[in-house]
C-alpha positions as CSV (number, residue, x, y, z in Angstrom):
1,M,0.0,0.0,0.3
2,R,1.0,3.6,-0.5
3,F,0.8,6.2,2.2
4,S,1.2,9.3,-0.1
5,G,-1.1,8.5,-3.2
6,G,-4.0,11.3,-2.5
7,H,-6.0,9.7,-0.2
8,V,-5.6,9.7,3.6
9,V,-5.0,6.9,4.9
10,I,-6.6,5.8,8.0
11,I,-5.2,3.2,10.2
12,A,-6.9,1.2,13.6
13,E,-4.5,0.5,15.3
14,V,-5.4,-2.3,17.5
15,A,-2.1,-2.7,19.8
16,S,-2.9,-4.3,22.8
17,S,-6.4,-3.8,22.6
18,H,-7.0,-8.0,21.7
19,E,-6.2,-8.4,25.1
20,G,-3.6,-11.2,24.0
21,R,-7.2,-12.9,22.7
22,P,-7.0,-13.5,18.8
23,D,-10.9,-13.8,18.9
24,L,-10.9,-10.2,20.3
25,A,-8.3,-9.4,17.5
26,M,-10.6,-10.8,14.5
27,A,-13.3,-9.1,15.9
28,L,-11.7,-5.7,16.5
29,T,-10.2,-6.2,12.6
30,R,-13.8,-7.0,11.4
31,A,-14.8,-3.7,13.4
32,A,-12.2,-1.6,11.6
33,A,-13.1,-2.6,8.5
34,H,-16.8,-1.9,9.2
35,A,-15.9,1.7,10.2
36,G,-14.0,2.4,7.0
37,A,-10.4,2.3,7.7
38,D,-7.8,1.7,5.3
39,A,-5.5,-0.3,7.2
40,V,-5.4,-2.1,10.5
41,K,-2.0,-2.3,12.3
42,F,-0.9,-4.6,15.0
43,Q,2.1,-4.5,17.6
44,L,4.1,-7.8,17.2
45,F,6.7,-8.7,20.0
46,R,8.2,-11.1,22.3
47,A,8.2,-9.9,25.7
48,D,11.3,-11.6,26.8
49,E,13.1,-9.7,23.9
50,L,11.1,-6.2,24.6
51,V,11.6,-5.6,28.4
52,V,14.1,-6.8,30.9
53,A,12.9,-10.0,33.5
54,H,12.3,-7.5,36.5
55,H,10.5,-4.7,34.3
56,P,7.2,-4.1,36.3
57,K,5.1,-4.5,33.0
58,V,6.5,-8.1,31.6
59,D,3.9,-10.4,32.5
60,S,1.5,-8.1,31.0
61,F,3.2,-7.8,27.9
62,R,3.5,-11.6,28.1
63,Q,0.1,-12.1,28.2
64,L,-0.5,-10.3,24.6
65,E,1.6,-12.5,22.8
66,L,0.0,-14.5,20.1
67,P,1.7,-17.3,18.6
68,P,2.4,-17.3,15.0
69,A,-0.5,-19.3,13.9
70,A,-2.9,-17.2,15.7
71,W,-1.3,-13.9,14.3
72,A,-1.8,-15.7,10.6
73,D,-5.7,-16.5,11.2
74,V,-6.0,-12.4,12.2
75,V,-3.9,-11.1,9.3
76,S,-6.6,-13.8,6.6
77,I,-9.6,-12.3,8.2
78,A,-8.0,-8.6,7.6
79,R,-7.5,-9.6,3.8
80,E,-10.8,-10.8,3.5
81,A,-12.0,-7.5,4.9
82,G,-9.8,-5.7,2.0
83,L,-7.5,-3.9,4.7
84,G,-3.7,-3.3,4.4
85,I,-1.8,-4.9,7.0
86,L,0.7,-2.9,9.0
87,A,2.8,-3.6,11.8
88,D,5.0,-2.3,14.7
89,V,8.1,-4.9,15.2
90,Y,10.5,-4.8,18.3
91,D,13.0,-7.5,17.8
92,L,14.1,-9.4,14.8
93,P,12.3,-12.6,15.4
94,S,8.6,-10.1,15.2
95,L,9.9,-8.6,12.1
96,N,11.0,-12.3,10.4
97,L,6.9,-13.2,11.5
98,A,5.8,-10.5,9.9
99,E,7.3,-10.7,6.6
100,Q,6.2,-14.3,7.0
101,L,2.5,-12.4,7.2
102,E,3.4,-10.3,4.2
103,V,2.7,-7.2,6.1
104,E,2.7,-4.5,3.8
105,G,4.4,-1.3,6.0
106,Y,6.0,-0.8,9.3
107,K,5.5,1.8,11.8
108,I,9.1,2.5,13.7
109,T,8.5,3.9,17.3
110,M,11.0,5.6,19.6
111,T,11.3,2.2,21.1
112,V,13.4,0.6,18.3
113,V,15.4,3.8,17.0
114,G,19.3,3.3,18.1
115,D,18.4,-0.9,17.2
116,L,20.7,-0.7,14.2
117,P,20.1,-4.6,13.3
118,L,16.4,-4.2,13.6
119,L,16.5,-0.7,11.6
120,E,19.0,-2.6,9.0
121,G,16.2,-5.4,8.7
122,L,13.4,-3.1,8.0
123,A,15.3,-1.4,5.3
124,A,16.0,-4.3,3.9
125,T,12.0,-5.1,3.5
126,G,11.7,-2.0,0.9
127,K,8.3,-1.4,2.3
128,P,6.8,1.9,3.3
129,L,7.9,2.9,6.9
130,L,6.4,5.5,9.2
131,L,8.5,7.0,11.3
132,A,7.2,7.7,14.7
133,V,8.5,11.2,15.4
134,G,7.0,12.3,18.5
135,G,9.4,12.9,21.1
136,E,12.6,13.1,18.9
137,T,14.7,15.8,18.7
138,E,14.9,17.6,15.0
139,E,18.9,16.6,15.2
140,E,17.5,13.0,15.7
141,I,15.2,13.2,12.8
142,V,17.7,14.3,10.7
143,T,20.1,10.9,11.9
144,L,17.3,8.7,11.3
145,L,16.7,10.3,7.8
146,R,19.5,9.9,6.4
147,F,20.1,6.1,7.6
148,F,16.9,5.3,5.5
149,D,18.0,7.5,2.9
150,A,21.3,5.6,2.5
151,R,19.4,2.6,2.2
152,S,17.0,3.8,-0.6
153,S,14.0,3.3,1.6
154,P,11.3,3.6,-1.2
155,E,8.7,5.6,0.9
156,I,8.8,7.4,4.1
157,V,5.9,9.3,6.5
158,L,6.9,11.4,9.3
159,L,4.3,10.4,12.2
160,H,3.6,12.8,14.7
161,G,2.5,12.0,18.0
162,F,3.2,10.0,20.7
163,Q,1.7,8.1,23.7
164,G,1.0,9.6,27.0
165,F,-1.6,7.0,28.1
166,P,-3.5,9.5,26.9
167,T,-1.8,12.3,25.7
168,C,-3.0,15.9,27.3
169,L,-5.0,18.4,24.8
170,Q,-1.7,21.0,25.5
171,D,0.6,18.1,24.1
172,T,-0.7,17.5,21.0
173,H,0.5,20.0,19.0
174,L,-0.8,19.5,15.8
175,H,0.7,22.8,14.0
176,R,4.1,20.7,14.3
177,L,2.7,18.8,11.4
178,S,3.2,22.0,9.2
179,W,6.5,22.3,10.5
180,L,7.8,19.0,9.8
181,R,6.3,18.9,6.3
182,E,8.1,22.2,5.7
183,R,11.5,21.4,6.9
184,F,11.7,17.9,6.1
185,R,10.0,18.0,2.6
186,L,8.2,14.7,3.1
187,P,4.3,13.7,3.8
188,V,3.3,13.3,7.3
189,G,0.9,11.8,9.4
190,F,-0.9,12.0,12.7
191,A,-1.0,9.1,15.4
192,D,-3.4,10.4,17.8
193,H,-3.6,9.4,21.2
194,S,-5.8,12.0,23.0
195,P,-8.3,10.8,25.9
196,G,-10.9,8.8,23.9
197,D,-13.8,9.9,25.9
198,L,-13.2,13.5,25.3
199,S,-16.0,14.9,22.3
200,V,-12.6,16.4,20.5
201,S,-11.0,12.8,20.6
202,A,-12.7,12.0,17.3
203,I,-11.7,15.6,15.8
204,L,-8.4,16.3,16.3
205,P,-7.9,13.8,13.5
206,V,-10.0,15.9,11.3
207,V,-7.8,19.1,12.1
208,A,-4.8,16.8,11.4
209,V,-6.1,16.3,8.2
210,G,-6.9,20.2,7.5
211,L,-3.3,20.4,8.4
212,G,-1.9,18.6,6.0
213,A,-1.4,14.9,7.3
214,C,-2.1,12.3,4.7
215,V,-1.7,9.3,7.1
216,I,-4.0,8.9,10.5
217,E,-3.7,6.2,13.3
218,K,-6.2,6.3,16.1
219,H,-6.8,3.2,18.3
220,L,-9.5,1.2,18.3
221,T,-11.0,-0.9,21.2
222,W,-14.3,-3.2,21.7
223,N,-15.5,-1.3,24.4
224,R,-13.5,1.4,26.0
225,D,-16.3,1.3,29.3
226,A,-14.3,-2.0,29.8
227,K,-11.3,-0.3,30.7
228,G,-9.4,-3.0,29.4
229,R,-5.6,-2.6,27.8
230,D,-4.8,0.4,25.7
231,H,-8.3,1.9,26.4
232,V,-7.6,5.2,27.2
233,S,-6.7,6.5,24.2
234,A,-8.8,4.6,21.7
235,L,-12.0,5.2,20.3
236,N,-14.8,2.7,19.9
237,P,-16.0,0.9,17.0
238,D,-19.2,3.4,16.3
239,E,-17.1,6.8,17.3
240,F,-14.3,5.5,14.8
241,A,-16.6,5.1,12.4
242,Q,-17.9,8.7,12.8
243,M,-13.9,10.2,12.7
244,V,-14.0,8.0,9.5
245,R,-16.9,9.4,7.9
246,W,-15.8,13.4,9.4
247,V,-12.4,12.7,7.3
248,R,-13.7,12.0,4.6
249,E,-15.5,14.7,4.3
250,V,-13.2,17.2,5.0
251,E,-10.8,15.1,2.4
252,T,-13.6,15.7,-0.1
253,A,-13.7,19.4,1.0
254,L,-9.8,19.9,1.1
255,G,-10.3,18.7,-2.7
256,E,-6.9,19.3,-5.0
257,S,-3.9,21.5,-3.6
258,S,-3.2,23.0,-7.6
259,P,-5.1,25.7,-8.8
260,V,-7.1,24.2,-11.3
261,R,-11.1,24.9,-11.2
262,S,-13.7,22.4,-10.9
263,E,-16.6,22.6,-13.3
264,A,-18.8,24.2,-10.2
265,E,-16.1,27.0,-9.7
266,I,-16.5,27.8,-13.4
267,R,-20.1,27.3,-13.4
268,Y,-19.7,30.0,-9.9
269,R,-17.1,32.2,-11.6
270,E,-19.6,32.9,-14.3
271,T,-22.6,33.4,-12.6
272,M,-21.2,35.8,-9.9
273,K,-18.3,37.7,-11.7
274,K,-18.8,40.9,-13.4
275,K,-17.9,41.5,-16.9
276,V,-17.5,44.6,-19.5
277,V,-20.4,45.0,-20.9
278,A,-21.3,48.0,-23.4
279,R,-22.6,51.2,-20.9
280,C,-24.5,52.4,-24.4
281,S,-25.0,51.6,-27.6
282,V,-21.5,51.5,-29.5
283,P,-21.3,52.1,-33.4
284,I,-18.9,49.6,-35.3
285,G,-15.4,50.8,-35.7
286,S,-15.3,52.9,-32.6
287,L,-11.9,53.3,-30.4
288,L,-13.5,51.6,-27.1
289,G,-13.2,54.1,-24.2
290,R,-14.2,53.9,-20.7
291,R,-17.3,56.2,-21.2
292,H,-18.5,53.2,-23.7
293,V,-18.0,50.3,-21.0
294,T,-19.4,49.3,-17.4
295,L,-19.1,46.6,-15.4
296,K,-22.0,44.2,-14.6
297,R,-23.3,40.7,-14.3
298,T,-24.4,39.0,-17.6
299,P,-25.3,35.3,-18.0
300,D,-23.6,36.0,-21.5
301,P,-19.9,34.8,-22.1
302,G,-17.9,37.8,-22.4
303,V,-14.4,39.5,-21.1
304,E,-14.0,39.4,-17.2
305,A,-13.4,43.3,-15.5
306,E,-9.8,42.6,-15.0
307,A,-9.1,42.7,-18.3
308,L,-11.0,46.0,-19.1
309,P,-8.0,47.9,-19.1
310,Q,-6.7,46.0,-21.7
311,L,-9.9,46.4,-23.9
312,V,-9.7,50.1,-23.6
313,G,-8.7,51.8,-26.8
314,K,-8.9,49.0,-28.9
315,K,-10.9,49.0,-32.2
316,I,-14.4,47.4,-31.9
317,L,-15.5,45.2,-34.6
318,R,-19.0,44.9,-34.4
319,S,-21.9,47.3,-33.4
320,L,-22.8,46.9,-29.7
321,A,-26.3,47.5,-27.6
322,R,-26.4,48.6,-24.1
323,D,-26.0,45.8,-21.7
324,E,-24.6,43.4,-24.6
325,A,-21.1,41.9,-23.1
326,V,-18.0,42.7,-24.9
327,Q,-16.3,40.2,-26.7
328,S,-12.3,39.5,-26.8
329,Q,-12.6,38.4,-30.7
330,D,-14.7,41.7,-31.3
331,L,-11.8,44.1,-30.6
332,V,-8.4,44.5,-32.5
333,D,-5.6,47.2,-31.5
334,P,-6.1,50.2,-33.6
335,Q,-3.9,51.5,-36.4
336,G,-2.7,55.6,-36.0
337,V,-0.7,57.3,-38.6
338,I,0.7,60.8,-37.8
339,L,-0.2,63.0,-40.9
340,V,1.6,66.1,-41.2
341,A,-0.2,68.8,-42.9
342,V,2.0,70.8,-45.0
343,R,1.5,73.5,-48.0
344,M,4.0,75.4,-49.6
345,K,2.0,78.7,-49.9
346,S,2.5,81.4,-46.9
347,H,1.2,84.5,-46.5
348,R,4.2,85.9,-43.9
349,L,6.9,83.5,-44.8
350,P,6.4,81.6,-48.8
351,G,8.0,78.1,-48.7
352,K,9.0,78.0,-44.7
353,T,8.9,74.4,-44.7
354,L,11.4,73.6,-46.7
355,L,13.5,76.3,-45.6
356,P,17.2,75.3,-44.1
357,L,17.2,74.9,-40.8
358,A,20.8,73.5,-38.9
359,G,21.6,71.7,-41.9
360,K,18.0,70.5,-42.7
361,P,14.6,71.6,-44.2
362,V,12.3,72.4,-41.4
363,L,9.9,70.0,-42.5
364,A,12.7,66.8,-42.4
365,H,13.2,67.9,-38.7
366,L,9.6,67.7,-37.7
367,I,9.5,64.1,-39.3
368,E,12.6,63.0,-37.6
369,R,11.1,64.2,-34.4
370,V,7.6,62.8,-34.6
371,A,8.7,59.5,-36.2
372,R,10.3,58.7,-32.7
373,A,6.5,58.2,-31.3
374,K,6.2,54.3,-30.8
375,L,2.2,54.2,-30.9
376,P,1.6,55.4,-34.7
377,K,2.5,53.1,-37.1
378,G,4.1,55.7,-39.7
379,V,4.6,59.5,-40.9
380,V,2.8,60.5,-44.4
381,V,3.2,64.0,-45.8
382,C,-0.2,64.9,-46.4
383,T,-0.4,68.0,-49.0
384,S,-2.7,69.3,-51.8
385,T,-2.9,68.4,-55.5
386,H,-1.6,72.2,-56.3
387,P,1.1,72.9,-58.2
388,D,3.0,74.5,-55.8
389,D,2.7,71.4,-53.4
390,Q,4.4,69.5,-56.1
391,R,8.1,70.7,-54.7
392,L,7.3,68.7,-51.6
393,L,5.8,65.4,-53.3
394,E,9.3,65.4,-55.0
395,W,10.9,66.3,-51.4
396,A,9.0,63.1,-49.9
397,A,9.9,60.9,-52.4
398,Q,13.8,61.9,-52.5
399,V,14.1,61.4,-48.9
400,G,11.9,58.0,-48.7
401,V,8.6,59.5,-46.9
402,P,5.3,58.5,-47.7
403,A,3.2,60.7,-49.0
404,Y,-1.0,62.1,-50.2
405,A,-1.6,64.6,-52.1
406,G,-5.5,65.4,-51.8
407,S,-7.8,68.2,-52.1
408,E,-7.1,71.8,-52.3
409,D,-9.6,73.5,-50.3
410,D,-11.3,70.2,-48.4
411,V,-8.3,69.7,-45.6
412,M,-10.6,67.2,-44.1
413,D,-11.7,65.5,-46.7
414,R,-7.7,64.9,-47.0
415,F,-6.9,63.6,-44.2
416,L,-9.9,61.2,-44.3
417,E,-8.6,59.9,-48.1
418,A,-5.1,59.6,-46.4
419,A,-6.4,57.9,-43.2
420,D,-8.2,55.3,-45.4
421,Q,-5.0,54.6,-47.4
422,Y,-3.1,54.0,-44.5
423,N,-6.0,52.1,-42.7
424,A,-6.0,54.3,-39.9
425,D,-8.5,54.6,-36.9
426,F,-6.4,57.4,-35.5
427,V,-5.1,60.4,-36.9
428,V,-2.1,62.3,-35.3
429,R,-2.5,65.8,-36.8
430,V,0.8,68.0,-37.0
431,T,1.4,70.9,-39.1
432,G,4.7,70.9,-41.3
433,D,5.8,74.6,-40.2
434,N,6.0,73.1,-36.2
435,P,9.8,71.3,-36.0
436,L,9.9,71.0,-32.6
437,T,6.7,68.8,-32.0
438,D,7.6,66.1,-29.3
439,S,7.0,62.6,-29.7
440,E,6.5,61.7,-26.0
441,A,3.9,64.2,-26.1
442,V,2.4,62.3,-29.1
443,D,2.7,59.1,-27.3
444,A,0.9,60.5,-24.1
445,M,-1.8,62.2,-25.8
446,I,-2.8,59.2,-27.8
447,D,-2.7,57.3,-25.0
448,L,-4.9,59.2,-23.2
449,H,-7.1,59.1,-26.4
450,L,-7.4,55.3,-26.6
451,K,-8.3,55.1,-22.3
452,E,-11.1,57.9,-22.9
453,G,-12.1,56.6,-26.2
454,A,-12.2,60.0,-27.5
455,D,-13.4,61.5,-30.5
456,Y,-10.3,64.5,-30.5
457,T,-7.9,64.8,-28.0
458,F,-6.1,68.0,-27.7
459,T,-3.4,70.4,-25.3
460,E,-3.5,73.6,-24.3
461,D,-0.2,73.4,-21.9
462,L,2.5,72.9,-24.4
463,P,4.5,76.0,-26.4
464,R,2.5,77.1,-29.3
465,G,3.8,75.3,-32.3
466,T,4.3,71.9,-30.3
467,R,0.6,70.8,-29.7
468,P,0.0,67.8,-31.6
469,E,-3.8,66.8,-31.9
470,I,-5.5,63.3,-32.3
471,I,-8.6,62.5,-34.1
472,S,-10.1,59.6,-34.3
473,V,-11.3,58.7,-38.2
474,E,-15.1,58.2,-37.7
475,A,-15.2,61.2,-35.9
476,L,-13.5,63.0,-38.5
477,R,-15.8,61.3,-40.9
478,R,-19.0,62.8,-38.8
479,A,-17.4,66.1,-38.9
480,H,-16.9,66.3,-42.6
481,Q,-20.7,65.0,-43.2
482,L,-21.8,67.8,-40.8
483,A,-20.0,70.7,-41.8
484,E,-21.6,73.4,-43.3
485,D,-18.6,74.7,-45.1
486,P,-16.2,71.6,-45.8
487,R,-13.7,74.2,-47.4
488,H,-12.8,75.7,-44.1
489,S,-11.9,72.4,-42.5
490,E,-8.1,73.6,-42.6
491,Y,-9.4,74.4,-38.9
492,M,-10.9,71.5,-37.9
493,T,-10.1,71.6,-34.7
494,L,-12.7,74.3,-34.3
495,Y,-15.1,72.0,-35.7
496,F,-14.4,69.6,-32.7
497,R,-14.0,71.9,-29.7
498,G,-17.0,74.0,-30.8
499,H,-19.5,71.3,-30.8
500,P,-18.9,69.1,-27.5
501,E,-22.3,68.2,-27.6
502,I,-21.6,66.1,-30.8
503,F,-17.8,64.7,-30.0
504,T,-16.2,63.5,-26.9
505,L,-13.0,65.8,-26.2
506,A,-9.9,64.7,-23.8
507,H,-8.0,67.4,-22.8
508,W,-4.2,66.5,-22.1
509,Q,-2.7,67.7,-19.0
510,A,1.4,68.2,-20.0
511,P,3.7,67.9,-17.1
512,E,5.2,70.8,-15.5
513,S,8.3,70.4,-17.2
514,V,7.2,71.4,-20.5
515,R,3.8,73.3,-19.8
516,R,5.0,76.9,-21.1
517,P,1.5,77.7,-23.4
518,N,2.6,81.5,-24.0
519,Y,6.2,80.1,-25.6
520,R,5.9,80.6,-29.5
521,L,7.6,77.6,-31.2
522,T,6.0,77.7,-34.7
523,L,7.3,78.9,-37.9
524,D,5.1,81.5,-39.5
525,T,7.3,84.8,-39.3
526,P,11.0,85.7,-39.8
527,E,10.8,86.2,-36.0
528,D,9.3,82.7,-35.4
529,L,12.7,81.6,-37.7
530,E,14.7,83.8,-35.8
531,V,14.2,82.3,-32.4
532,L,14.2,78.4,-33.8
533,Q,17.5,79.4,-35.4
534,R,19.1,80.3,-31.9
535,V,17.5,76.7,-30.3
536,Y,18.7,74.5,-32.9
537,E,22.1,76.7,-33.0
538,T,22.6,75.9,-29.2
539,L,21.2,72.3,-29.2
540,H,20.9,70.4,-32.3
541,R,23.8,67.6,-33.0
542,D,23.5,65.3,-35.9
543,D,23.6,62.2,-33.6
544,V,21.3,63.1,-30.8
545,I,17.6,64.9,-31.0
546,F,17.0,67.2,-28.3
547,T,13.6,67.0,-26.6
548,L,10.8,69.5,-25.7
549,R,12.2,69.7,-22.5
550,D,15.4,70.7,-23.1
551,T,14.4,73.3,-25.3
552,V,12.1,75.0,-22.9
553,R,15.2,74.9,-20.3
554,L,16.9,76.8,-22.5
555,L,14.1,79.1,-23.3
556,D,13.4,79.6,-19.6
557,A,17.4,80.8,-19.3
558,H,17.0,83.0,-22.3
559,P,13.7,85.4,-21.8
560,E,15.2,87.4,-24.5
561,W,14.6,85.0,-26.9
562,V,10.8,84.4,-25.9
563,A,10.4,88.0,-26.4
564,I,11.4,88.0,-30.0
565,N,8.3,86.9,-31.3
566,A,6.0,87.1,-28.2
567,H,4.0,90.1,-29.7
568,I,2.4,87.9,-32.8
569,A,-0.7,86.5,-32.3
570,P,-2.4,83.5,-33.5
571,R,-3.6,84.0,-37.1
572,I,-6.8,82.3,-37.6
573,P,-9.4,84.3,-39.9
574,T,-12.3,85.8,-38.6
575,E,-14.6,84.4,-41.6
576,V,-13.9,80.9,-40.9
577,N,-17.2,79.1,-40.8
578,T,-17.6,76.0,-38.1
579,R,-20.9,75.3,-37.6
580,L,-22.2,72.0,-38.4
581,R,-25.5,70.4,-39.3
582,S,-28.0,69.0,-36.8
583,P,-26.6,65.1,-36.8
584,S,-30.4,64.3,-37.0
């Protein structure tokens, strides 16, 4: 038999309860089987080998000896009842008898520890061993384990407990089971010797199982009231049966130690756990934001609450109705592209985007900087079909930058066509005259845009000329359809911010290190160019791209540079019509 096979082995300890009577030993064996024990254990000894002649209990021990033939009958009864057979042996002749009886395992008590010939014989059997370690020191346990390990004993269980005739509750120390298991990395068991007349006596083994015991040994007597030998720590057959039932019930309740969930657990989880559901109707193609979803119980399959942070910002492939569960297979990562809005015409500084700055065109610096953003999949020069803008297309082709030419008058249409061509779900709008636009700000704003499920994300905190905008393509399409005069869509910013009742807006709060809204770092006038030239002459290196933080620190140290173009007002025509038709 095995002691550590995943099933708690309950051993009925007959010990001296048979009173030296073979018939009582057989009756106790049958009672053990009827009570549900897995095994029965007997004590085999010869009194003259166990104690000295003048020992006060020598006569009692002699009376308890059973002849080999009687033991053969008892063992036969045990086998017929389907019980495993274990033994305590105290001398080599008794070990030989046990082997003849084909005992299946042995308990090694403190009595025989140190009896090397007997221990050698027990190890040589190759059978499972219960090492009773009650009363042993840690060092003694280590020594005993080394002895049996050197002899390749196949299975060892450390059996906690000792016989105090009876053992008081305060001497039981069930927590020692945990220490034994953790210290020696071996299965543990509990040999209970608490007073049999205490109601807790049948419960302690159950507690031991909860603490990890895989073997329970409990004394069994025919009638405790008769006060026979070994009655003080024994249970009557009906009490033993009750203990077995409790152990089995607790064993069932303990279940598996591995994290594998049962079908019942999975059903419970499906019923009780909140899932991600639509807070409102969500159109197909939307970028799923916090405003779109909430957490509720639902009988429908779907994504559990913990996964919500990973879902926010995903593109949804089908429309959702209110309270409909979100399915992970309906979501994909959104694609974004940086569209550089650029034209050659300029009233105050013609051809400004291709003007040289630190050895490169202004536009080259811008693209080099924003291309470092991690979230968009690329940068596209977005210009018009006007003949003057052909120079931009030629330059882009020469340096290997993707470019798109669209409507001269309708910037939103141009952006939509470019976004569709590059399969974008959102666009980052920057303009070609802003060479200090920062990639860190681009990524931070995209992150906010996706988490909020925004239509349009903007900032007012950064210096003028370094403020990217994030626009969902679906919202851009709606704005274009609703605009009364798309010819003014160059100022699409005003379409979105002027209609918060139609579009969901997100405002990115820039960190203090770059929060300088009064600084002007765009390029529209000769004064602007002077400021940019001073910045680039100081900070530009061919092998390093300086950051917006570097720029701000430099300007903070040179307020006279900031003053060069501080008087220039933003240029927005007063006649721009950004009114939208009713979406209904």
